N, C-alpha and C positions, 0 to 999 in steps of 0.2 A: 504494500500500500504506500501511502505517502511517506517520504523520507522525514525522519524526526528533525525538529529544529535543533540547531547546535549552538552552544554557547560561544560567544565571541572570545577570541584570544589573539595574541600577537602574531601567531602563525597563519591566521585565516584572513581572508579578504575582508576589507572594511565593511562591505555591504552584506556580509553573511547574516542570515536571519537568526534572531534570538527570541526565545519565549521564556517567560518566568515559570511556565508550567511544564518545562522540559522533564520528561521521564516520569510524570506522575502516573500512578496506577490506581484503579478503582478500589482494590482491596486495601491499599495503604490509606487512601482518603477516608474510607469507611471506618477504619480503625481510628483515624484522627477525629472523626465525628463524635467520639466518646467524650470530648471536652464539653459537649452540650449538656452532659449530665453532672458536671462539676458543681459543687455547692457554691463556690465563689466563681462566677462566670467572668471570663476574660473577653470583653467585647472585641478587642482587636484580633485575638486568636480565633474566636468563633467566626468573625467576618472572613478571615482568610480561608478557613475550612469551607464555608458556604461558597466562596468564590471558586474554589477547586471543584466542588460538586456541580456548580452551574457550568463550569467549563466542560466537564465530562459529559453532561447532558447535552450541551450544545454541539459537542463533537460527535454525537450519535451514539454514545455509550448507553447501553440499556441496563436498567436495574431490574432484578427479579422482583416479584411481588413482595417477598419477605424483606429484601433490602430496601425497597421503596417505603414499605410500612415502617421499618425501624428508623429510617432517616426522618420520615415525616413526624413520628412521635417525638424523636429527639429534638427536632427543630421547634416543635410547639412549646417545649420547656423554656425556650429563649424569650417567650413573652414576659418572663419574670424580670428581664433586664429593662432598665429605663433608658438605655443608650439609643438615641435616635438613629444613628447610622446602622447599628445592628438590627434595629427593628425593620428598617427598610430592606435589609438583606433577607430577613425572615419572610417578608412579604413576597419578594422575588422567588425565594425557594419554594414556597407553598404553591405559587402559580405554576412553576416549572414541573413540580412533582405531579400535579393534577391528581389529588387524592380521590379515592372512590367515595361513593355516596355515604357509606357507613363511617368512613374516616372524617369526612367533612364536618360531621356533627361535633367532633372533638375540638375544632377550632372556631366553630360558629360563634360561640359566646364571646370568645376573646376578640374576634373581628368585629362583632356587633358593638362590643364595649368601646373599641377603638373608633367606630363610626360616630359615636356620640362623645368622643373625647374633646377636650379643649385644645388639643394640639392639632392644628389644621393638617399638618403633614400626615399624621396618623389617620385622620378621617379620610383624606383623599386616597391614600394607598389601600386602606381597608375596604373602601368601596370597590376599587379596581379588583382586588383579590376575591372578594365575596362574589362579585358578578362573574368572575372567571371560573370559579370552582363549583358554584351551586347550580342545582337544576331548577326546573319551573316551580316545584312545590315549595322550596325554601325561598325563592324569589318573592312569592306572595307574602311571606312573613316580613321581609325587609323592604317591601315596596314603599311603605310609608316613609321610611328613612331616605330612600332614594328620591322621592318626590321633594322632600324638604331640602335635600342636598342640591337639587337642580336650581333652586331659587336662593341658595345660600349666598350671603354677602361676600364670602371669600371666593375669588375667581378660581383658585386651584381646586377647591372642593366641587364647585359647580361644574367645571370642565371635566373632572374625573367622573362625575355622575352622568354627564351627557355622553362622553366617549363610551362609558360602559353601556349606556342605553343603545348606542349604535351597534355594539357587539351583540347585546341581548336580542335585538330586533331580528337577527338572523335565525334564532332558535325559538324564541318566545315572543312573536310579534304582538299577540293579543295583550300581553302585559304592558308593553311599551306604548301601545296605542292609547292606553288610558292616561298617559302622561301629557297629552297634547296641551292642556291648559298651562301646566308648569313650563313646558318647553317654549310655548308662545311667549310667556312672560320672560323667559331667559333670552329670547331673541331681542328684547328691548334693553338688555344689559349694556352698561357702559364699558364693560371689560371686553377687549377685542377678541380674545380667544373664546370666551363664553359665548359671545354672539355668533362667532364662526361655527363652533360645535353645535350650538342650538339650531342654527339654520340648517346645517347638514342633517341633523337628526329629524327635524320637522319635515324636510323634503323626503327623506327615506320613508317616513311614516305615510306620506301621501303619494308616493311615487307611482302607485298603481292606479291612482285616480287622476286622470288627465285634467279634468275640470278643477279639482282641488289644487293641483300644482299651478294652474293658470291663475287662480284666485290668489294663491300665496304670493306669486311673483308680482301680480298687480298691486297687492297691498303693500309690498315691501319696496317697490320701485318709487314710491312717493316720498322717499327721503328718510325713512326710519332706520336705515342701516348705516352705522358709523364706522364699523371695523373694516379696514381695507381688505382683510382676508375674507370676511363675510361678503363684502361687495364683489370680490372676484367670483365667489360661489354664485351669487345672484346673477352675475353676468352670464355664467354658464347655464344656469337654469332658464334665464330669459332666451338664450340661444336655442335651448332644447324646445321651448314652447314655440319659437318661431319655426323650427324645423317641422314640428308636428302640426303647424297651422298652414301647411303648404296650400291647401284649398282656398283659404282666405286670401293668400298672397296672389293667387291667380286672378282674383277680382280687384286687385289694386291695393289691398291692405297688407301691411307687414307689421304685426303687433310687436310692440316694445322696441322697434328700431330707434325711435326717438330717445328711449332710455339709454340704449347702447351708445348713441351719438353723444348724449349728455355726459356719459362716463369718460369720454375722451377729454373732458375738461376737468376731471377730478384732480385733487391735489396729490393723490398717491400715484406714483409711477407704475406700480404693479397693476392697479385698476385700469389705468390708461392702456397699458399693453394688453391686458386681458380683453378689454373692449375692442381694441383695434384688431386683435386676432379673431375675435368672434365675428366682427363685421366682414372681414376678408374671407371667412369660411362659410358665409351664408350661401345657401343654394340659390343660383340664379341672380347673384348680386350684380347690380348695374354699376357703370363707371361713376354715376352721380353719387351712389351710396358709398362707393369705395373712396371717393376723394377725401372726406374728412379723416378717415383712418390712415390713408397714405400720407396725409399732411403731418400728422403727429409722429408717425414713424420716421418721416424724413427729418424731423427735429431731433429725434433720438439718435440719428446717425452721427450727429456732431456732439453728442454728449461726452462728458469727461469720464463717465462710468463705463467700463468695458462690458458689463453685463447688459446695460441698456443698448449699447451699440450692437452687441451680439443678438439680442432678442429682436431688435428692429430689422436687422439685415436678414435674419433667418425667416421672419414673417414675410418680408418683401420677396425673398427668394421663392417662397411657396406661391405668392400671388403672381409672380412672373411666369409661372407655369401655365396659368389660365388667362391672365389679363396682363400680358407684357406691356401693352401701350400705357396702362395706368401707372406703371412704375417708372416710365422713362423720365419723368420730372426729377426723379431722385438720382439719376445717373451721375451727375456732377459730384454730389455728396459721396456716392459710393466709390467713385474713382479715387477720392482722397483716402478711402479705407484700404486700398490695395497695399499701402505701405504701413498699415496698422501693425503694432507689435504683436497683437494677438493673431496668430496665424489662422485660427478658425474663422475669425471675423474677415480677414483678408480673403480667405478662400471663398466664403459665401458671397462677398462683394464681387469677386471676379466672376463666379458662376452666374450671379444675377445679371451682371453687365453683359455677359455673353448671351443671355436669354433675351435681354431687352434692347441690345444694341442694333443699329441699322447697318446697312451694307457699307456706308461711307466711314463708319467708325471702326471697322474690323482691323485695319492696318494699325491704327493707333493703339487699340487694345492689345494686339499681338506684341508691340514693342514694350508695353507696360508689363505684360505677363512674362516676357522673357527674363527680365530682371527678378521677377517675383518667384519664379519656379525654383531657383537654386536655394531659397531660404525656407522651404516648407518640406514636411515629411511626405513620404510616398503615398500615404493614405489620402492626403489632401491633393497631391498631384493627380491621382486617379480621378478624383471628382472634377478637376479642371479639364483633364483630357476628355472625359465624357461630355462635358459642356461644349468643348471645341468641336467635337464630332457632330453634335446637334446643330451647332452654328453653321458648319460647313454644308450640312444637308439643307439648312434653311436658305443659305446663300451659295448655291453651287458655283457661281461665277468666281467666287473667292477661293476656289479649291487650291490654287497654286500656292498662295501665301500660307494658307492653313496647313497644307500638306508639307510645305517646307518647314514650318514650325514643328510639326509632329516629328519630322525626320531629324531635326536638330536635337530635340530633347531625347529622341531615341538613342542617340550616340552618347548622351551624358550618363553618369553613374546612376544606378537605381536598382531596386530589387525586382524579383521575378514578376510579382503581381503588377507592378507599375509598367514594366516593359511589355507585359502581356496586354495590358489595357491599351497601350499605344498601338501595338501590332493589330489588335482586334479593331481599333478605330480605323486604321489605314485600310484594312481588308474591307470593312463595311463601306467606306468611301469609294473604294475601287469598284465595288459591286453596284453602288447606287449612282455614281457619277461616271458616265462613260469616258468623258474627257480626262478624268484623273487616273485612268487605268495604267497608262504607260509610266507616268512619272511616279505613281505610287509603287508599282512593281520594282522600279529602279531603286527607290528608297529602301525597300525591303531587302533587295539584293545587296545594297551597300551595308545594311545593318548586319546581315549574317556573316559578313567578312570578319567582324569582331564580336559576334554574339557568344556569350559564355553559357547560355542556357540551351541544352540539347533539345528540350521539348519545343521551344520557339523556333529553333533552326529547322526541325523536321516539319513543323506546321507551315512555316513559310515556304519550304521546298514543295510540300504537297500542294499548297495554294498556287504556287508558281507554275506547277505542272498543269494545272487546270486553266488558269487565266493567261499565262505567258504566250501559248500558241495562238491566242485570239488577237494579239496586238499586231500593229502594222509591220513591225520589224522584230520577229521573235529571236533572231540570231544574236541580238545584243545581250541576251540573258545567258547564253550558253557558257560564256567565260566564267561568270559568277558561279554557275552550278558546278562546272567541272573543277573549279578550285576547291570546292567542298570535298571532292573525292580524294584530294591529296592532303588537305590541311586540317581535317576534322577527325573526330572519333568514329568508331566503326558504325555506330547507329546512324549518324548523320551521313556518312559515306554511302551506306546502303540506300538511304532515302534519296540521296542525290542521283544514284544510278537509276532509280525508278523514275525520277523527274526527267532525266535525259531521255529515257525510253519513251515517255509520253510526248516529248517534243518530236522524237523521231517518228512516232506513229501518227502524229497529227499534221506535221509540216513536211511535205514530200521533199522540198528543196534541202532540208536539213538532214534527211535520213542518212545519206552517205557519211556525212561528218559525224553524226551520232554513232554510227556503227564503228567508226575508227576509234572514237573515244571509249566505247564500251569494250572494245578489244583490249585496250590498255588496262581496263579495270580487271581483266582476267588474272593479272599478276599481283593483285592486292593481297595483303597478308591476312585478311579476314575472310572466313568461309562464306558468311552471308553476302558480302559484297561480290565475291567471285561467283557464287551460285546465282545471284540476281543478274549479273552481267551475262552469264551463259544462257539463262532463261530468256532474257530479252533479245539477245542476239538471234536465238532460234526463232523467237516470235516475229522479229523483223525480217527474217529470211536471209541472214548473213551466212557466209561460209558455204554457199550453195545449198543450204537447207530450203525446204519448201516453205514459203512465207504464208502465213495465215491471211485470210481476206481482211480488208480494211475494217470491216464491221467487227470481225472476230477479235482483231488486235485491240480496237478501241474498247470493246466490251470487256476484254480481259484486263486492260490497264485502268479503265476508269470506273467500271461498275463495282459496287461493293460486294464482298463475299457473303452469300446468303447461307453459309454453313457455320454453325457455332465452332469457334476455334478449339474449344475443349474436345468436341467430337472429332475434329480433323486431326488433332494431336493424338488422340487415342487410336484412331484408325491407322495413322502412319506408324505408330509404335507396334501395332499388331500385324502390319504388313510384312510378309516374308518375301524376299527377293525371288523372282521367278521369271519365266518367259513372258508372263502376262504383266503389262504395265499397271501401275496403280490407277484405279478408276475413282476419280473424285466423286462421281455420281453415287458411289456405294456408301459415302459418308452419310449417316443419319442426320436429318435436320432438326429432330426433336431434342430439346434440352431435358435431360433427366433430372428429377428432383434430387437435390444434394442430401446425402444422409446426415442425420443429426450428429453433432460433434460428440465423440465418445467422452465419457467421464474420466477425468484424470485426478484421482484422489490426492496424491501428494503435491501436485503443482497446480498451476492456473491454466485455464484453457484460453487460447486465443480465439476470438470470435470476430465476425464481420457484422457490421450494423448497417445494412443496406436498405431497410424498409423505408419507403417515403413517408413523410408526415401526413396524417390524415386531417381532413378539414373538419370543422365542427359538425355535429349531427344535425340533420334536417329535422323538420317537424314530423316525428315518427307517427303520431296519431293521424295526421292528415293523409300520409302515405298508406297507413293501415286501412283507413276507410276506403281509399281509392282501390287498393288491391283486393280487398275483400268483396268489392262489388263486381269484380271480373271473375266469371265462373271458372276459368281455367286455373286460377290461383287461389280461389276461396278456401280450398282444403289444406293450404299450407300452414294454417295455424296462426298464432300470434306473431306479429312482426317484431323482431328483436331490435334491429337497428337499420337506419338508412343513412347512407353517406351523403356528403355534399356532392353536387354535380361535378363530374370530371369531363373536361373538354376533350373531345376526340377529333376536332378539326381546328385549323388555325382561323384567326379572325379574318373576316371579309372574304371567305371562300364561297363557292357556289351553294354549298349546303352546310348549315350549322347543326352539329350533332354533339350533344353531351349525354352522359350516362349517369344514372344513380344506381348504386349497389344496395339492394335490399337483402338483409340477412335474416333467414329463418333457421329454426333448429335443424331441419333436414334439407333445406334448399337455399340457393342463392339466385336471386332474380335480378336481371339487368333491365332497367327501364331506360330506353333510348329516346331522348327528347329531340325531335328533328324539326328543322325549319328550312323551307325552300326560299331562297333569296333571289330567285330568277323570275321576274314578272311574266316572261313569255312561256313559262313551262308549268305543266301540271304533272305531278308525280302520283302514280297509282301502284297499288300492291307493294307498298314499301316494307321491306324486311331488312334485318341485319343478319348476315350469315356469320356465325361465330365459329372460329377454329380453336378448339380447346386441346390441341395436341400437346401444348406445353402446360396443361393443367390436368394431370393424369387422374386426380382424385375426384374430378367432376364428370358427370355425364348429362348431356342435354336431354330434357324430358318434355319440354313444351315451348311453344313460341306463339306470339299473337301479332300478325302483320297489321299494318296500317293501310286501310283501303284507299284513302286519297289524301294527298298533301298539297293543297293549293299554295299560291304565293303568300309568304309572310303570315301563314296560319300554322302555329306549332301543333305537332301531333306526336303521339307516342307509339312505339312498337316495343314488344317485350320478348325476352328469351330467358327461360328458366333452366337451371341446372340442379341436379340432385347430388348430395354429398353425404358422407357418413355423419350420423347424428352426434352432435356435440364436439366434433373434431374441427379444429381451425385449419381447414384445408386451404392451401394457397396455390396460386398458379397464374399464368399469363395467357391472355386471350387476344387473338387477332380478329379484327372486325372488318367486314366489307358490307357497305350499304348497297342493296340491290333494289331496283324499281323499274317500272315502265314509265318512260317520259313521253308526254304528249305536248305538242306545240299549241300555244294559246294565241288566238287572234287578238291583238292589242285593241282593236276598235270595238269588237263585239264582246270580248271576254270569254268566248266559247272555245273549248278545246277540240282538237281533231279527234276523229273516232279511232284512227290507227295510231299505235304508239310503238316505241322502240325500247327494247330491253337494254338497260345500262347498269353500271355499277360504279361505286366510288369508294376508294380505299380510305379507311379510318385509322386513327392511331390505335396502338395496342392498349389493352386494359389489364390491370393487375388486381388480383385479390390478395391482400396481405394479412398478416396475423392481427394487425391493429383493427381490421374491420370487424373482428369478433369481440371487441371490447368497447363498452360504453364508458365515457368519461363521467364518473359520478363522484363528487367530492364528499368529504366528511368534515364536520365542524371542529372536532377535536380528535386529531389522529392518534394521540397517545392513548386516550380512552378507548377508541375503536380498536386499536391494536391489542390492548390488554384484554378487551372483552371477547376477542376471537380465540377459539380453542388453539392452544400452542401445539396440539398434536397435528394440526394441519400446516405447520411451518416447515419450510424447506430452505436451507441456507447453503450457498456455495460461492466460490470465488472465481473470477474471470479476469483474464488479461485482455485489455482492449487495444493493445499495441500502441504505436506512437500517434499522438494527437496534437493538434496545434495548441489546444488549451483544454482546461478542465471543463469549461462551459460547453465546448463542442461535444465532448464525450457525454455529458449529461443530456444535452439535447438529442443526441443520437439514440440513446437508450429510451428516453421518454417517447420519442416519435416511433420507435420500434414497437413498444408495448401499447401505445395509444391510450394511456391512462391519464387521469387528472392529477396534476401536481397539487400538493396540499401545503397550506400555510406559507406560500411564497417560496418554497424550497427549490423551485426550478431556477431561481436567480443565483448565480455563482459570484461571490465577491471577487473583485479583480485581485490578481496575484495570489489567490488562495491555492494552497497545495493539497487541501483535502476538503471534501464537501459531502454532506448528507442530503439526499433528496427523498421525499416521501410521496408516494403515489397511491391513488385509490381508483377503483373502477368496478364494473360489473361484467363478468365474463359470460359468454353465451351459455344459456341455461339458467340465467339470473343468479349466478354465483358471485357473491361479493369477494373482492380480492384487495388486499393491502400489500404494498411493496415498500421496503426500506432499502435504498441504494446508498452504499458508502463508497466514495471515490477517493483515490489518492493518485498523485502524479509525481513522478521522480524528476530528478534534474535533467534527464534525457528525454523528458516529455512522454515517458512510458506510463500509461494509465492502467491501474488495477481497480477492480470493482468487487465489492462484496454484495451479493444479492440475497436478501431475506424476504421470503414470500409467506404470507398467511392468507388462507382462504377457508371458506366453509366446506370445501371439498379438497382433500389432499391430492387428488388426481389433477385438479386445476393448478395447484401449486407446482406440481411436477411439469405441467404443460408450459407454465410461464418460464421455467428454467430451460425447457427445450426450445422455446421460441428465441430466447437470448442466445443459447448455444448455437443455434442454426441460423441466427440472423445475419 
């Protein structure tokens, strides 16, 4: 797991990490906790022991039921001490241990006594702890005290009660809703935080009643809110009402816009920024409505405070994406920010200017950016490069100066991602701007002369082999390509040989020259280079061999291989030399399911985490009602889960198709949502032919075609597959849309009687393990974990290999399992070397599952993971481990 922190000494680097908790163990700390029983309590010593216990808990250390109970009862004895600092530590410890309902009774009297104490710090903390550890029955007993606390004169006590109410609302809303009068009174408080928390709670109480929210905002926008924090909340709530009142806006009204505009004149800068941001994000906002917000943001651009400059330029950057002309008045102010000491501000200013600038200002901007680029980090440079690419597409006549700029920065120092972003931008410009093709390819050729990244060199050579022969003078690229054969590593040399062959197959005048160059490659020291040269010489008909036809050669060199490389490798290994040559048609095209990783008890198992993240679940009840009304699928039983729509076509194609995966206990049903975007066509008998050859655990059992699909009128066709009950079967499905197309007379709108059968290739679709898991959270993970039978727990360790960061590893596992992160544990602190993530979900068959993931990362970025699973069915716990092992 994670490497332990090490104490600094003279022999170690000055930046070595140090922790005061180095080497502490749970057993030793539990022994130290005996000081809680001493007749003469030492507050400092007790606080140190509680700090160690809290550290262990927050690092994911689990206490047994007996250990937790002993610690809890020992901590309760510390109520005897009158030390304020120790008492606050006791409150924290009780919250973290989360005692069971029978143990809570032991501290209830002490906490209730503190709630009525004259010491305000005791009262505030006691309220927080009681509301955290008690259930609904006990809340009824302390409700009177909580109501009194909400209107308490001390703002610390009032805020504690209000924040506790926000948390209680998630589990016992009926209790909190009875506090409306007290909360409304707290909204009028003169204390800024009290008013802020009261407004947040009052809105949550009424959030499901749209009319009540509108009335709340109406009453508060008349000037009763003094707190800038509360004012920011009110601005957000007003924006929400505006979004939900879209129908009124269509008739010319936009409620509360005048209030948002008045907030632009508020004395608090945070309120002004919040109001400006809210106005710029309004749906269908006009230039007249934008003008006041743009004006105040322009003033902030010249502020002496970096945070105001950053907030203003970031907001303007977003506005420039949709309303670039509205931001042009700020261009002069933003040009002065290019030299800002804060590089984030400078980068946002540059990218905003690139979005709003006109064609005449391009050259001036390029001169300013040239000096700017050397002072910023690669991550900011990538943002600038992407903005320049968009600018070039917007003003294609300026391609020469923009392409030269990209070429110049390509030769400067930088990391892989930065150089890749530049190369990708040049490639896109070459494809989109015909005039830029030749100069762009030459720039790429010059770059690979000194390129230190093998991947980029091979990608450029591959692209050059496709686009180079299409230029007016392809011969000028041959020198650059052949130089790679002599001056690069074996991988790049082999790729250069393939690129030469593509030129020879496409440009007849270059073919003799290419053959001469390929013959020289036969003496290369690398087997791959020699083999490729021999193959391409035979393909091009050198040395008296029979040349393939032009179509065969181009198909061989330019078409992608439709055979899985794993299968090809297996077939070649099994081939025994004989008189019969190897037949590539004998290689199977189906990809067999990979076996589960074998258990390795002593060590850790390396796994791959390749499952794509799933989108949030759609409205299952609505789908269930739809599917149960279709006779072919009514017998499938209760719908377990429906996925978000998965696009199977690109944007703006002839036919738009997406698919929703419906998961049942025994079946998986694909609902293909189809739209015909061609006005002159009518589609009939629309079906999707699904090839499940790469999904061996599925068998097609039913389909429902779509009789007619007129222009711009969505329709659905369905295909159902049967699977083993309760098994998370996975697989890949290829899809082809088939239909009869009939021409439609544009004047009469009538279709011809005769049609033509046609088909349209769709993207592949995958069913992954996460499709069988619902994201269902729990309010208190520790209580839920302890209430689940430990007999259903399975624990194992895995090696995740090298990762860029701990956050990447956490996201990969969360996406693989498709479960709901709990208590914000999906967020990994920066520079953290270990992390614990808590997940909750419901597996197919309505089996509740809880997962505790403990991650650690070494100095070499090797990530290890401990996976603990508890579920209502121990077979499901094993299944979760199998999913991770085979992921």
